[in-house]
PATORTI-697913 format. One record per atom (N, C-alpha, C): residue in three letters; x, y, z. Coordinates in pm, whole numbers, plus 50000, padded with zeros to 5 digits. Example, Ala and Ser with C-alpha at 12.3 -4.5 7.8 and 13.67 -1.06 7.14 Angstrom:
2
Ala513194943150780Ala512304955050780Ala513204967050780Ser512854977550708Ser513674989450714Ser512905000350787
***
This chain:
79
Unk883067009368200Unk882047017468262Unk882507031968257Unk881637040668218Unk881977054868215Unk881167062268321Unk881757072768370Unk881077081168469Unk880837094668404Unk879597097968381Unk879237110468315Unk878547119668414Unk879327125768503Unk878707133968606Unk878317147868556Unk878947152768448Unk878637166168397Unk877857165768266Unk877657154068212Unk877097153168078Unk875757160368064Unk874837157868152Unk873507163868137Unk873527178768168Unk874397182968257Unk874407196968296Unk875097205868194Unk876187201068133Unk876997209768048Unk877087205467901Unk876637193767867Unk876817188767732Unk875557190867650Unk875747196867534Unk874647198367440Unk875147194167303Unk874507184667237Unk875007179967108Unk874977190766999Unk874197201267018Unk874107211666917Unk875097223066940Unk875807222867052Unk876727233667084Unk878057231667015Unk878607242566961Unk879917242366895Unk881027238866994Unk880897243367116Unk881957241567215Unk881907227967286Unk880887220167263Unk880747207267332Unk881907197867301Unk882387198067177Unk883467188967143Unk884787193067209Unk884937205767242Unk886177210567303Unk886137210167455Unk884977212367512Unk884877213567657Unk884077202467722Unk883857191767650Unk883127180567708Unk883967174267818Unk883367169767925Unk884147163668033Unk884787150667987Unk885897147468048Unk886597135068011Unk885827122968063Unk886017111867996Unk885397099468039Unk886447091468114Unk886047085068221Unk886947077268304Unk886587062568287Unk887577054468251Unk887377040168236Unk888087033068351Unk887377024368417Unk887927016768528Unk888177002568479Unk889446998168488Unk889826984868441Unk890566977768553Unk890216965268575Unk890866957468680Unk892316954468642Unk893176954268741Unk894596951468718Unk894766937568655Unk893956928068695Unk894026914568639Unk893716914668490Unk892766923068448Unk892436923968306Unk893606929968226Unk894276939668284Unk895436945668217Unk896546935368205Unk896806928068312Unk897866917868309Unk897526906868209Unk896256902768202Unk895856892568105Unk896036897667963Unk895696910067939Unk895866915867805Unk897336916367767Unk898196920067862Unk899636920167836Unk900136906067805Unk899686896467883Unk900086882567864Unk899666877567726Unk898436880467687Unk897946876567554Unk898756883267444Unk899106895967465Unk899906903167366Unk901286897067353Unk901896893267464Unk903216886867459Unk903146873667383Unk902086865867404Unk901926853367330Unk901786856067180Unk900996865967145Unk900816869267003Unk902136874066942Unk902876881867016Unk904156886866967Unk905146875266948Unk905196866067043Unk906086854567032Unk905716845866913Unk904426843966890Unk903976836166774Unk904406842866645Unk904256855966635Unk904656863266515Unk906166862266493Unk906936863166599Unk908396862066589Unk908776848066541Unk908176837866597Unk908476824166556Unk908116821666410Unk906996827066365Unk906606825666225Unk907596832666134Unk908066844266175Unk909036851666096Unk910366844166090Unk910796838566203Unk912036830766205Unk911926818766112Unk910796811866116Unk910576800366029Unk910636804465882Unk909996815565848Unk910016820565711Unk911446823865667Unk912206830565752Unk913576834365718Unk914476822165705Unk914246811865787Unk915036799565774Unk914756792665641Unk913496792665599Unk913146786965468Unk913826794765356Unk913816807765365Unk914466816165264Unk915976813665262Unk916576811965378Unk918016809365388Unk918356796365316Unk917576785865340Unk917816772965276Unk917706774465124Unk916706781665078Unk916506783664935Unk917676791164872Unk918116801764934Unk919236809664882Unk920526801564888Unk920726794264996Unk921926785965009Unk921956775364899Unk920806769764866Unk920726759964756Unk921116766164623Unk920696778464598Unk921066785364473Unk922566787964469Unk923136791864583Unk924576794364590Unk925346781364565Unk924906770564628Unk925576757664610Unk925476753064464Unk924306754764404Unk924126750864263Unk925036759064173Unk925186771764201Unk926066780364121Unk927506775664132Unk927966772364254Unk929336767964273Unk929586754364206Unk928566745664205Unk928716732664138Unk928846734663988Unk928026743663931Unk928106746563787Unk929446752663752Unk929896762063835Unk931146768763810Unk932316758763820Unk932256749863915Unk933296739663931Unk933316729963814Unk932146726563762Unk932066717163650Unk932576723563520Unk932336736363502Unk932786742863378Unk934276746063381Unk934856747963498Unk936266751163509Unk937146738663499Unk936596727063530Unk937406714863534Unk937666709163398
***
């Protein structure tokens, strides 16, 4: 909800100065809504972190497999 107490008295869409001197808009938000938004953001952040951890673990297994394969080849050729 916005409160436009000066809009009709001082604001003119054709005025050059309207964009610089227009009154500020005030938004009223309930504390519960802010807390819910924070909570939702934390859940989204945790989900993104878990997905990234899963991806990195998959990459680790893949790279470790390549390292192990290299060492097996190297051991077989040296013996």
